[in-house]
N, C-alpha and C positions, 0 to 999 in steps of 0.2 A: 310628567303626569303618568300615573299607573294606568294600566289598561282600563278602559271604561266598561262599566257594567251595562250601561244603556247608551244606545246610539239614537239620538233624536234626528229624524229625517224631516227636512223641510223642503218642499217643492214650491217653487215660486216662478211667476211670470207677470211682469207689470203690476207688482203689488207695492209700488212706492208709498201709497197712502197707509199701508198696513204693516209693512215688513218690520218696522221698528218695534211695534207692539208684539209681533210674533217672536222676534228675537229676545226682547226684554222679558217676555213671559217664560222663555226657556232659561235665560240667565238668572232669573230670580229664584230658581229652584233650590231648595234647601235639602241636601241629600247627605247621607252617610257614605255615599259611594261616588266614584268618578263617573262622569258622563261626557259625551261629545255631542256637538250639534253639526250635522252635515247639511249644508244648504245648497240645493241644486237650482241655479237660476238658468232658465231656458231662453237666454238671449233677450232679456227684457230691453225694451226701447225707451223706458222712462228712467227714473233715478234709482231703481231697485238695486242694480248691480253695484253702484257706488256706495250705497248704504251697507250692503253686505260686506264689501271690502273694508269699509271703515270699521265695522265690528270685528271682522277677521283680523285686522291689524291690531286692534285693542285686546283681543282675546285669542291669540295665536295657538294656545294650548287647548282651547275649547272648541273653536269654530273651524270647520273644514269647508271652505267654499269650493263649489264646482260651478264654474262660470262658462257657459256655452257661448261661442261666437256666432253660431248659426242655430236657429230655432229648431230643435229636434222634433217637436210635435208636427211642425209643417213638413218635415222630412219623413213623416210616418213613424217616427220612433217615439212611442208614448206608452203609458201604462207600465206593465210588467217588463216590456222590452227596455224601456229607458231605465227602470230601476235596476235591472240585471246588468245592463251595459255600463252605466255610469256611477251608480250609487252603491249598490251592494258590495262591489269590490273594496270600498273604503270603510265599510262597517266593521267596527271592532267589538261592539257590545254583544253581550249575551242576549239582551232584550232590545227591541226596537219600539220606539214611540214615534208617532206621527204628529206633526203640527204644520199644517199648510201655511203658506206665506200670507194668507189673508185671515188666519185664525190666530187666537192667542189664548194663553193659559192665565187664569186669575188666581189659582191656588198655588202658593209657593211650595206646598207639600205634595202636589199632584204626583210627581214621579216617585217620591218616597213611599207614599201610600200604595201606589200600584205595585211597585217592586216588592215591598214588604208582603203584600198579598201573594204575588206570584212566587216568591221564594218560600213562603209557608204553605203553598198549595202546588206542589210540583206537577200535578196532573192538569193544571190549568194552563192553557196555551194562549188565552186571549182575555184581556179585561178592558173595560171601557168605563166612562164616567158620564155624569150629567153634562148637558150642553145648553147654552143659551144662544139663541139666534138674535143678532142685533143688526141694524142697518148701518149705513155709512155715518150717520149722526149719533151712533151709539144708542139709538132708541131700542128698547127691549121689544122684540117682536113675538118670540115664542120660546118656551122651555121644552127641552127634550130630556126627560129623566133617563138615567142609565138603564132602566127597565124598558125603555122604548124599543130597543132592538129586539128584546125577547118578545115583547107584545106584538111586534110586526112579523114574527116568524124567523128571525135571525137565530141560528143555532151554531 
């Protein structure tokens, strides 16, 4: 595989119920560029780790697993510190996309649309999209339009 243009970062802990949907949402992306999926599992105690390793085995050129043996959050290593210590050293992409282990993407063109925009607007350093909040039963709870961040003061 050539160098990825995008590194998808997925942080997870005990997301056994959701991790397949998160990974599948990343795998279904239709892009004109290569991308990678870096999954950091913080020593999950459910079946999350084995699911990640199953996907990593089936997609070795696409998925980069980072499996912790000890929970880093409980050791006080979280947020930016965890990102800098474990994840960022493995990032190869020009762009970073985030998808948490309990989130998932439903648009197969999500990455393509966002990267097309970023490449055509070099002064843009961040983009985001609409989101839908659902519960464990997939019941639709609330929509957050992409303009939500702007409306709440995010700049």
